[in-house]
C-alpha positions as CSV (number, residue, x, y, z in Angstrom):
1,X,4.9,21.7,-12.2
2,X,5.9,21.1,-15.8
3,X,4.3,19.3,-18.7
4,X,6.2,17.4,-21.3
5,X,5.0,15.6,-24.4
6,X,6.4,12.2,-25.0
7,X,5.8,9.4,-27.5
8,X,2.2,8.4,-27.3
9,X,1.3,10.0,-24.0
10,X,2.0,13.1,-21.9
11,X,3.7,13.4,-18.6
12,X,4.3,16.1,-15.9
13,X,6.8,16.7,-13.1
14,X,5.9,17.8,-9.7
15,X,7.3,18.0,-6.2
16,X,5.5,15.9,-3.6
17,X,5.7,16.5,0.1
18,X,6.1,13.6,2.5
19,X,6.0,13.5,6.3
20,X,9.2,14.7,8.0
21,X,9.8,17.6,5.6
22,X,10.8,15.3,2.7
23,X,10.1,16.3,-0.8
24,X,10.3,14.0,-3.8
25,X,10.4,14.9,-7.5
26,X,7.8,12.7,-9.3
27,X,7.3,12.1,-12.9
28,X,3.6,11.1,-13.6
29,X,1.1,11.0,-16.4
30,X,-0.4,14.3,-17.2
31,X,-4.0,13.2,-16.5
32,X,-6.4,10.2,-16.7
33,X,-7.0,10.8,-20.4
34,X,-3.7,9.3,-21.4
35,X,-3.5,5.9,-23.2
36,X,-0.7,4.2,-25.1
37,X,-0.5,0.4,-25.6
38,X,0.8,-0.1,-29.2
39,X,2.1,-3.6,-28.5
40,X,-1.0,-4.7,-26.5
41,X,1.1,-5.4,-23.4
42,X,-1.5,-3.8,-21.0
43,X,-4.3,-5.6,-22.7
44,X,-2.4,-8.9,-22.2
45,X,-2.0,-8.1,-18.5
46,X,-5.7,-7.6,-18.2
47,X,-5.6,-3.8,-18.0
48,X,-8.5,-2.0,-19.8
49,X,-8.1,1.3,-21.6
50,X,-10.1,3.0,-18.9
51,X,-7.7,1.7,-16.2
52,X,-4.5,2.2,-18.2
53,X,-3.7,5.7,-16.9
54,X,-4.5,4.9,-13.2
55,X,-1.0,3.6,-12.4
56,X,0.6,7.0,-13.4
57,X,-1.5,9.3,-11.1
58,X,-0.5,10.6,-7.7
59,X,-3.4,9.4,-5.6
60,X,-4.1,10.8,-2.1
61,X,-4.0,7.4,-0.5
62,X,-0.5,6.8,-2.0
63,X,0.6,10.0,-0.3
64,X,-0.8,8.8,3.0
65,X,1.0,5.5,2.7
66,X,4.2,7.3,1.9
67,X,3.8,9.4,5.1
68,X,3.2,6.2,7.1
69,X,6.3,4.5,5.6
70,X,8.4,7.5,6.6
71,X,7.9,6.7,10.3
72,X,6.9,3.0,10.4
73,X,9.2,0.5,12.0
74,X,10.8,-1.6,9.3
75,X,13.6,-3.5,11.0
76,X,15.1,-6.2,8.8
77,X,11.7,-7.2,7.3
78,X,11.3,-7.9,3.6
79,X,8.7,-5.4,2.3
80,X,6.5,-5.6,-0.8
81,X,4.4,-2.8,-2.2
82,X,1.4,-4.2,-4.2
83,X,-0.2,-2.3,-7.0
84,X,2.6,0.3,-6.5
85,X,1.8,2.6,-9.4
86,X,4.2,5.5,-9.1
87,X,5.8,3.7,-6.1
88,X,5.9,6.7,-3.8
89,X,5.8,4.6,-0.6
90,X,8.5,2.2,-2.0
91,X,10.8,5.2,-2.7
92,X,10.3,6.4,0.9
93,X,11.2,2.9,2.3
94,X,14.2,2.7,-0.1
95,X,15.5,6.1,1.2
96,X,15.4,4.6,4.6
97,X,17.5,1.6,3.4
98,X,14.6,-0.7,3.8
99,X,14.4,-4.1,2.0
100,X,11.6,-3.1,-0.4
101,X,10.3,-4.6,-3.7
102,X,7.8,-2.6,-5.7
103,X,5.3,-4.6,-7.8
104,X,2.6,-3.8,-10.3
105,X,1.2,-5.4,-13.5
106,X,1.3,-2.3,-15.6
107,X,3.9,-2.5,-18.4
108,X,5.1,1.1,-17.8
109,X,5.4,1.0,-14.0
110,X,9.1,0.0,-14.0
111,X,9.9,2.7,-16.5
112,X,8.4,5.4,-14.4
113,X,9.9,4.0,-11.3
114,X,13.4,4.1,-12.8
115,X,12.9,7.7,-14.0
116,X,11.8,8.8,-10.6
117,X,14.7,7.2,-8.9
118,X,17.0,9.1,-11.2
119,X,15.1,12.4,-10.5
120,X,15.8,11.9,-6.7
121,X,19.3,10.6,-7.0
122,X,18.4,7.2,-5.6
123,X,20.0,3.9,-6.4
124,X,18.2,1.0,-8.2
125,X,15.2,-0.4,-6.4
126,X,13.9,-3.9,-6.7
127,X,10.9,-4.3,-9.0
128,X,8.9,-7.4,-9.9
129,X,5.7,-7.9,-11.9
130,X,2.8,-8.6,-9.5
131,X,-0.4,-9.6,-11.3
132,X,-3.0,-10.6,-8.7
133,X,-4.9,-12.8,-11.2
134,X,-1.9,-14.8,-12.3
135,X,1.0,-16.8,-10.9
136,X,4.1,-14.7,-10.0
137,X,6.7,-17.4,-9.3
138,X,9.7,-15.0,-9.0
139,X,8.1,-12.8,-6.4
140,X,8.7,-14.8,-3.2
141,X,7.4,-14.1,0.3
142,X,7.5,-11.0,2.4
143,X,7.2,-10.0,6.1
144,X,5.4,-6.7,5.4
145,X,3.1,-6.1,2.5
146,X,1.8,-2.5,1.9
147,X,-0.6,-1.0,-0.6
148,X,-2.9,2.0,-1.2
149,X,-6.3,2.4,-2.9
150,X,-6.1,-1.1,-4.2
151,X,-9.8,-2.1,-3.9
152,X,-11.5,0.0,-6.6
153,X,-13.0,-2.9,-8.6
154,X,-15.5,-5.5,-7.5
155,X,-13.4,-8.6,-8.4
156,X,-10.3,-7.3,-6.5
157,X,-11.0,-8.5,-2.9
158,X,-10.8,-12.2,-3.6
159,X,-7.9,-12.0,-6.1
160,X,-5.9,-9.6,-3.9
161,X,-6.4,-11.6,-0.7
162,X,-5.3,-14.8,-2.5
163,X,-2.3,-13.0,-3.9
164,X,-1.3,-11.7,-0.4
165,X,-1.8,-15.2,1.1
166,X,0.6,-16.6,-1.5
167,X,3.3,-14.0,-0.9
168,X,3.0,-13.3,2.8
169,X,5.5,-15.0,5.2
170,X,4.1,-17.0,8.1
171,X,4.2,-14.1,10.6
172,X,3.2,-11.4,8.1
173,X,1.8,-7.9,8.5
174,X,-0.3,-6.2,5.8
175,X,-1.0,-2.4,5.7
176,X,-3.6,-1.0,3.3
177,X,-4.6,2.6,3.0
178,X,-8.2,2.6,1.7
179,X,-10.2,5.7,0.9
180,X,-13.4,4.1,2.1
181,X,-14.0,2.1,-1.0
182,X,-17.2,0.0,-1.1
183,X,-15.2,-3.2,-1.6
184,X,-13.4,-3.0,1.8
185,X,-15.9,-5.2,3.6
186,X,-15.5,-8.0,1.1
187,X,-11.8,-7.8,1.3
188,X,-11.8,-7.9,5.1
189,X,-13.9,-11.1,4.9
190,X,-11.5,-12.7,2.3
191,X,-8.4,-11.8,4.5
192,X,-10.1,-13.3,7.5
193,X,-10.5,-16.6,5.6
194,X,-6.8,-16.6,5.0
195,X,-6.1,-16.2,8.7
196,X,-5.5,-12.5,9.0
197,X,-6.8,-10.5,11.9
198,X,-7.9,-6.9,11.2
199,X,-7.4,-3.6,13.0
200,X,-9.0,-0.5,11.4
201,X,-7.9,3.1,12.1
202,X,-9.7,6.1,10.7
203,X,-7.5,8.7,8.9
204,X,-8.9,12.3,8.9
205,X,-5.7,14.4,8.7
206,X,-5.5,16.5,5.5
207,X,-2.9,16.1,2.8
208,X,0.2,18.2,2.8
209,X,-1.4,20.6,0.3
210,X,-4.3,21.2,2.8
211,X,-6.9,19.1,0.8
212,X,-9.2,17.0,3.0
213,X,-8.6,13.3,3.2
214,X,-10.9,10.6,4.7
215,X,-9.9,7.0,4.7
216,X,-8.8,4.1,6.8
217,X,-5.6,2.2,7.6
218,X,-6.4,-1.5,7.4
219,X,-3.8,-3.4,9.4
220,X,-3.9,-7.2,9.1
221,X,-1.7,-9.6,11.2
222,X,-1.2,-13.3,10.7
223,X,0.6,-15.0,13.4
224,X,1.9,-18.6,13.5
């Protein structure tokens, strides 16, 4: 792991293990103390200073989603990662030649994504702004929507469920890795109101570094 000082914030580089023996080189923020919004772009997107560094951390649930995407059947489906942050799962799908679009509302997400694609000798990956509280007219609709640890604020269940409903195809599947956040029940209720049926699977397998992990795979299906 290396640490590098950059303009306004600090970053680090690390190798991240993924299922199947894959390792990815990832550029991330040094820690959750980083903050840099000189033009007020994050503030305009509704991102508070406390939440600003969250996009740039390598979260355990993101690693679990990346593992799942390494083996999940994709077919020809259009895939969207919501609240992608460092977009680890999107990069895994991209390596498998899946039709993936990464999305987030943080102004630096695309910058970090492009840097990580270069670090791993991967071609350009589709990226689009995805702000759950606002209209995203260029985003379109998707057959498979994926996300990890996206329910950490109380107002997110309603906003995210509405966002998913707007961008999910008629016969859509939604996969969320959730580390047992307290907002999960409210989100399940909101998704049911949009016609999605839920299947929950407990996840207890440790991370690749041996650290314990406890969470759930939330699988939602909406069928015509």
